[in-house]
N, C-alpha and C positions, 0 to 999 in steps of 0.2 A: 163299817170296815170293808174294804174291797178285798175279796178273797182271791181274785185273779192277779197273779203277779205277771204283768205284761211287760215284756222287754222287746223293744223294736231294734233289731239289729241294723246298724247303719249300712247303707248300700255301699258296697266296695267300689273304690274308685277304679274305673276300667283302665286297663293298660292301653297305651296309645296304639292305634290301629297300625298295622304294617304298612310301609310305604307302598303306594300303588305301583304295580309293575307296568311301566309304560314303554319299555324299550321294544322297538319293532323286532318281531321274531321270537320274543321270549315265551310266547305261547303259540303252539301250533295246533291246538285241539280245535276241531270243527264242531259245530252244534250237532246234536244227535240225529241220527236217521237221515232225513231227506234234505239236508242243507245243500244248496246249489254248489256244484263243483267249482272250486276257484273263487268263491265269494270272498271279498276282502274282509279281514278281521278288523273290528273297530279298535282304534287306539283309545286309551283312557280319556274320558271326558267327551268322546265323540259319539254320535248316533251310529247305530249299526245297520248294515244292509246285508243280512245273512241269508235271505231267501227263505224257502219253506222249511219248517221244522216239524216233524211228526214225533209225538211222544204218547205214552200211556198214562192217563191220570189215575188218581187213587180209587176210582170206581172200576178200573179196568177198561175204560173206554179209550179208543185211539183218537187223538186230537191232532189236527194239522193247522198251524197258523203261519202267516208269512209277513214278517216285519210289521206287527200290529202297532198302530199309532193311536187308536181310540179305544182305550182299555178301561173297563169297569171292574173294580174289585169289590166284592160284596162281604168283606170283613176287613176291619181296620188293620190288623196285622198283615193281611194279604196285600193291602194297598201299599203299606210301608215296604213289604218285601219286593213288590214289583219295582218300586223306585230304587231300592237297594241294588236291583239288578240293572239299573240304568234306564228303566222304562218311565213313561209319563202316563198320567191318568186323565180321563175326562169325567169319571164318575166314581164314587165310593160310598160305602154304607155310612150311616150316621156316626158310628163309633170311631171312624177314622178322623173325625173332626173334634169329638168330645174328649179324646185321649191325647193330651198335648204332647206326650212323649213320642208319638208317631210323626208329628211335625211334617206334614206332607209338603213337598216342594213344587209339585205341578201347579200350574196356574188355572184358575177358573174351574176347579173340580166341582162337580155337581153332586148333591146328595141324592141317593137312590133308596132311602128308607132304612129302617132298622135291619141289622144283620139277620135277625130271626124271621123277618118278614119283608124281604126286598120288594120294591115296587116294580113289577114287570113293565108297566107302561113307561115309567121314568127311565128304566134301562134302555128300552128299545128306542125311545125318543132321542137318546144320545148317539144313535147310529154307531154302536161299538163295532170294532172288528175283532174283539176278543173279550170274553167275560170270565173272570176268575171267581169261583164259588167254593164254599166248603162242602165236603161230602159228609161232614158230621151231622148227627141228628139232634144234638143238644149242646148245652153249655151256657155259662153266664146267666143261669136262671131260667132257661126256657129252651124249647125245641126250635129247630130251624127247618124251614120248608124249602131251602134253596134247591135241593135236589129235585124237588117237584117242578121248579121253573126251568130246568135244563131242557126238557122236551119242547117247551114253548119257544125258547130261544133258538133251539136247533131248527124248529120249523120256520123260523125267520132267517135261516142260513147264517146264524151268528155262532162262531166257534165258542165253545164253553169247556173249560177244564175245571174239575173238582178236586180239591186237595183236602187232606186231613192232617193237621199239624198238632201233635201232642208232645212229642219229644224233640230234643235237639237234632237227632238223626232225621226226623221228619222235616224239620226246618232246612237242614242241609240238602236233603233230596228236592224239596220244592224250589229252593234258591238255585240249585244246579239246573233245574229245568228252566226257570225263568232266565238265567244267564245264557243258557243254550239258545233261547229265543232271541235275546237281545244281542248275543255275540260278545258279551262282556265277561270273559274269563277273568280279567283283572278284578272285577268287582266280586266274583265268587271267592277269589283268593283273599280279598280284603274283608268281606263280610261273613264268610263262612269258615274257610280254612284257618285264617288267623284266630278266629274265635275258638275253633276246635283245638288249636294248639294251646291256647290259654286254659281251656277246660282241662286238657290233658295234664297241664302243669299243676292244676289244683288237685285233681284226683290222685296224682302221683304222690301227694303229700299225706294221704289218708294213712293214719298209723296202722301198722300191721297188727293183727290180733284183736283190735277193738271193734266191737259190734254193738253199738248203741241201739236201743229200741226206741221207736217213735210212733206217733199217730199224727196224721195230717187231717185237719178239720177245715172244711169250707163253711162259713156261716153267713146267713143272710137274714133279712127281717123275718122270714117265714119259718126258719129252722136251721138245722145243722146237718151236714153230710160228712161222712168219713171217706177219705181217699185211699185207694189201693196203690200198689207200686206201678200200675199201668197208667196212672195219671201223670200230668206234667211234673208237679212237685214230687210225687211219689217216685217217678223214674230217676229224678236227680238225686234224691236221697239214697236210692239203691245204688247208684254209681259212686256215692260217697260212703258205702259200706254199712248203711243203716238197715236194720231189720224192721220192716213195717209190720206192726202187729195186726193190722187189718187183713193182711194176706192170709193169716192163720185163722181169722175170725170173720168170714165173708158175711155173716149175718149183720155185722156192723155197717156194711155198705148199703143196706136197705133201710135199717132202722137205727137211728142214733140211740145208744144206750149208755147213759151215764154210769150205771152200775157196772157194766162190762169194762168200761174204761178204768174205773176205780179198781176193779179186780186185776186188770192187766198191769196197771201202774207203770206206764212207759217212762223211759228216761227223759224223752223230749215230747212236747206237744207243740205242733206248728199249726197256726191258724191263719187262713186266707180269707179276708172279708170279701163278700160278693155283693153285687148290686150297686146302686148309685149312691148309697150312704154308708160309708165304712163304720161310722160311729153307731148307726142303728143296727148294723150286722153284729158288731162286737157286743152291744147291749143285749141283743137277743140271746147270744151265747151265754152271757153272764147270767141272765134271767133263768136259763135252763140249768146252770150249774150251781148258782149261789144258794139255791133252795136246799141243797144237800151238803151238810157240814163236812162230809167225808172228802169233798172235792179239795178242801185245803190241806188234806193229809197226803195228796199225791206228791211224790218226789219231784216231778217236773214243776209243780207249782211252788213247792217249798224252796227248791234250788235255783229259781229264776230261769228255768228251762221251758217256760211257757212263752212261746215266741210268736208275735204277730208279724206277718210277712207283708211286704209292700205289693199291693195288687198289680202295679205296673211291671213287676218282675215275676209274679207267681200266679196271677189270674189272666192277664193278657199276655200274649207271646212277646218275649223281650227281644226277639230277632237277633241283630248283631250284638246285643248286650247279654246274650244268654250266659256268658261266662260270669257276669256280675251276679246272676241268680245263684250259680254254683258257689261263688265266693261267699255270699251271704250265708248260705247253709253251712258251708265248711267252717266259717268263723263261729257260728252258733254251736256247732258240734265239737270242735276240736281246739279253738283258740283259747 
């Protein structure tokens, strides 16, 4: 008898994206900081010539780029984001190719190694004029040493920007910077503002007075972790009015405790499988919980509120589809 009542919530059908704003003069915003005075704004579908743009990345470093054409992105979601801003790529980390949802459009993009350990020589060999990296130190099952490569690339006079994207607000910020560089305000409106509007429409429907409790688990073949509200899925649940019990029990964030979860008895348990094998990840969690008969007494298990989430929407960054992630959670909580 399987004691885990797993319900996979169907991915919400995304609303059609807003029509691209292509009328001349509908956007007068110039790229931030050092854009050349009088540089022409790119029309929708056209390459941009916006001049030098200076911005501050998520490490606090000041970065200047000028119309970069040979761009390397060292994370799949960042590669997708650069294209969403109207840019093209010459190189990307391996996960940009293994995750079909990113579906890169640039031609002849070369692999530069795993995101956790990019190949410095492969990056430099592509002669990039801009490299996009993560400033995060971990994720998806391992630590990343990308920040360690920044100095080596800078020594080769290659501009590098490091970003850290956890929440939708982080995504908005990074896409805004990328669109400032490419001069494509229309693509910011299409791939960030329109998504934000759809998210606002979802969160506006949260019933007043209801405060469901929940835990978010990430599971992989080697074990299970509990997520706080500061994580990607945790932050979305907070926006949807959920009380994350891990916030009140920080010891859970270090050591998975089945006994503590049974004692807290959350209304919902959300599970995000990590790694290359979702089935193996889910089996590892089942092995951890099935040994304790009390697991089947949890209200979330008995009431079909033990929800497995699609990694493409909750492990990897969904980018312009972020509203779909919110919709999935909203439907599980309130539909």
